[in-house]
C-alpha positions as CSV (number, residue, x, y, z in Angstrom):
1,X,0.3,0.0,0.0
2,X,1.4,3.3,-1.0
3,X,1.6,5.9,1.8
4,X,-1.0,8.6,1.4
5,X,-1.1,12.5,1.6
6,X,-2.8,14.5,4.8
7,X,-5.5,15.2,1.7
8,X,-5.5,11.6,1.0
9,X,-6.3,10.4,4.3
10,X,-9.2,13.8,5.0
11,X,-10.8,11.9,1.8
12,X,-10.5,8.5,2.8
13,X,-11.8,9.4,6.2
14,X,-15.0,10.5,4.3
15,X,-15.5,7.5,2.0
16,X,-15.0,5.0,5.0
17,X,-18.0,7.1,6.6
18,X,-19.5,7.3,3.6
19,X,-19.2,4.2,2.2
20,X,-20.3,4.6,-0.9
21,X,-19.9,8.0,-2.4
22,X,-20.4,10.8,-5.8
23,X,-17.5,13.4,-5.7
24,X,-20.5,16.3,-5.0
25,X,-21.1,13.6,-1.5
26,X,-17.1,13.9,-0.6
27,X,-17.1,17.4,-1.7
28,X,-20.2,18.6,1.0
29,X,-18.7,16.9,3.9
30,X,-15.5,18.5,3.9
31,X,-16.3,21.6,6.8
32,X,-12.3,23.6,6.3
33,X,-10.2,24.1,2.9
34,X,-12.6,22.4,0.8
35,X,-11.0,22.2,-3.0
36,X,-12.4,22.3,-6.0
37,X,-14.6,20.2,-7.4
38,X,-12.0,19.1,-10.3
39,X,-9.2,19.2,-8.2
40,X,-10.9,17.3,-5.9
41,X,-12.2,14.8,-8.4
42,X,-8.4,14.0,-9.4
43,X,-7.5,13.9,-5.2
44,X,-10.2,10.7,-5.5
45,X,-9.1,9.1,-8.9
46,X,-5.4,9.1,-7.0
47,X,-7.1,6.9,-4.5
48,X,-8.0,4.5,-7.1
49,X,-4.6,4.2,-9.0
50,X,-3.2,3.8,-5.0
51,X,-5.9,0.5,-4.8
52,X,-7.3,2.4,-1.9
53,X,-10.8,2.9,-3.8
54,X,-12.7,1.3,-6.8
55,X,-15.9,2.9,-8.4
56,X,-19.2,2.2,-9.8
57,X,-19.6,3.8,-13.1
58,X,-23.2,5.0,-13.9
59,X,-22.8,7.0,-17.2
60,X,-20.2,9.7,-16.8
61,X,-20.4,9.5,-13.3
62,X,-18.5,7.0,-10.8
63,X,-19.9,6.8,-7.3
64,X,-16.3,5.6,-5.4
65,X,-16.1,3.4,-2.6
66,X,-12.9,2.3,-0.3
67,X,-11.3,-1.1,-0.9
68,X,-9.4,-1.1,1.7
69,X,-10.9,-1.1,5.5
70,X,-9.8,1.8,8.1
71,X,-8.9,-0.7,10.5
72,X,-6.4,-2.5,7.7
73,X,-4.9,1.3,7.0
74,X,-4.4,2.2,10.8
75,X,-3.4,-1.4,11.8
76,X,-0.5,-0.2,8.7
77,X,0.1,3.1,10.1
78,X,0.5,2.5,13.6
79,X,3.1,-0.3,12.6
80,X,4.9,1.9,10.4
81,X,4.7,4.7,13.3
82,X,6.0,2.6,16.0
83,X,8.9,1.1,13.8
84,X,10.0,4.9,12.5
85,X,9.6,6.9,15.4
86,X,9.9,4.4,18.8
87,X,12.1,2.1,17.7
88,X,10.0,-0.7,16.9
89,X,8.8,-0.2,21.2
90,X,5.6,-0.3,21.8
91,X,6.9,0.4,25.8
92,X,8.5,3.8,24.2
93,X,4.8,4.5,22.7
94,X,3.2,4.4,26.0
95,X,5.7,6.2,27.8
96,X,5.6,8.8,25.4
97,X,2.3,9.0,25.9
98,X,3.3,9.4,29.6
99,X,5.6,12.0,29.7
100,X,3.3,13.9,27.4
101,X,0.6,13.5,30.0
102,X,-1.7,11.8,27.4
103,X,-2.5,9.3,29.1
104,X,-3.4,8.7,33.0
105,X,-2.8,6.1,35.5
106,X,-6.3,5.1,35.7
107,X,-6.5,4.3,32.1
108,X,-2.8,2.2,32.0
109,X,-4.3,0.0,34.4
110,X,-7.2,-0.2,32.0
111,X,-4.7,-1.3,29.5
112,X,-3.0,-3.7,32.0
113,X,-6.0,-5.1,33.1
114,X,-6.5,-5.8,29.0
115,X,-3.5,-7.8,28.6
116,X,-4.0,-10.4,31.5
117,X,-7.7,-10.7,30.4
118,X,-6.0,-12.2,27.1
119,X,-3.5,-14.3,28.9
């Protein structure tokens, strides 16, 4: 899977939410920095070329839908981030969030409970 740009990720989030959408439907979901219709159409076609999206044709109009599941993309994204920024260590990830005060002691205890229940 080829890496997505920030704008492509934003469009994929919309397509995952809508499941099937015409370009105009995607455009209606964009709240800020709305691209021109033709620009958005090009971004979606690029997503199709990268293998993230496919379409059903209705005459000259295309209805697009994701072919990559959000969960699969999230897993790949997280694995790459952990590999590239945390030396492949989940401990380093958790430590980072603890140091940044993005995770509480209670949340860490919940994570430990989840891990222990899976054993």
